[in-house]
C-alpha positions as CSV (number, residue, x, y, z in Angstrom):
1,X,-1.9,57.3,46.0
2,X,-0.7,55.7,42.6
3,X,1.1,56.1,39.7
4,X,-0.6,55.3,36.4
5,X,0.1,54.6,32.8
6,X,-3.0,53.8,31.5
7,X,-2.3,52.6,27.6
8,X,-5.5,52.3,25.3
9,X,-5.2,50.1,22.1
10,X,-1.6,50.5,22.9
11,X,-1.3,53.8,23.4
12,X,-0.5,56.1,25.7
13,X,-3.9,58.1,26.9
14,X,-2.9,57.8,30.9
15,X,0.0,59.4,33.6
16,X,-1.6,61.0,35.8
17,X,-2.2,60.2,40.2
18,X,-4.9,58.5,41.1
19,X,-6.6,57.8,44.4
20,X,-8.1,54.6,42.9
21,X,-7.5,52.2,39.9
22,X,-10.4,50.4,37.9
23,X,-9.9,47.3,38.0
24,X,-10.2,44.6,35.4
25,X,-13.8,44.1,33.2
26,X,-14.6,47.8,34.2
27,X,-15.5,50.2,31.5
28,X,-13.6,53.5,31.6
29,X,-14.8,56.8,29.7
30,X,-12.1,59.6,27.6
31,X,-13.4,62.4,26.1
32,X,-16.8,62.4,25.7
33,X,-18.2,59.2,24.5
34,X,-14.8,57.5,23.4
35,X,-15.1,53.7,25.8
36,X,-12.6,51.6,26.7
37,X,-12.8,47.8,28.8
38,X,-9.8,47.4,31.0
39,X,-8.3,44.0,30.3
40,X,-5.0,44.3,32.7
41,X,-4.2,45.9,35.8
42,X,0.2,45.3,35.7
43,X,1.8,46.4,39.1
44,X,4.4,47.8,39.2
45,X,7.1,46.1,41.5
46,X,10.6,46.8,40.9
47,X,9.9,50.0,39.9
48,X,10.1,52.8,43.2
49,X,8.7,56.3,42.9
50,X,8.3,59.4,45.2
51,X,4.8,59.7,43.8
52,X,3.1,56.2,44.9
53,X,3.1,52.8,43.6
54,X,3.2,52.8,39.7
55,X,0.9,50.6,38.1
56,X,0.2,50.1,33.9
57,X,-3.5,49.6,33.0
58,X,-4.7,47.8,29.3
59,X,-8.0,48.8,27.8
60,X,-9.2,48.0,24.4
61,X,-11.7,50.5,22.8
62,X,-14.8,49.8,22.8
63,X,-18.3,50.8,20.3
64,X,-20.5,52.6,22.0
């Protein structure tokens, strides 16, 4: 399990535990018709968590 913080256009929209991670270039859907493209996955190697490895995901909004 991964402890994930996701930032869509620099605003935190994800603070979840996830069993799998999106990769750079993947498209994510939020709230029905809101989409974003993953631009960066950052492994937080300097943080310890009982909830699993910490990861930050940078997402940029996509027009559909």
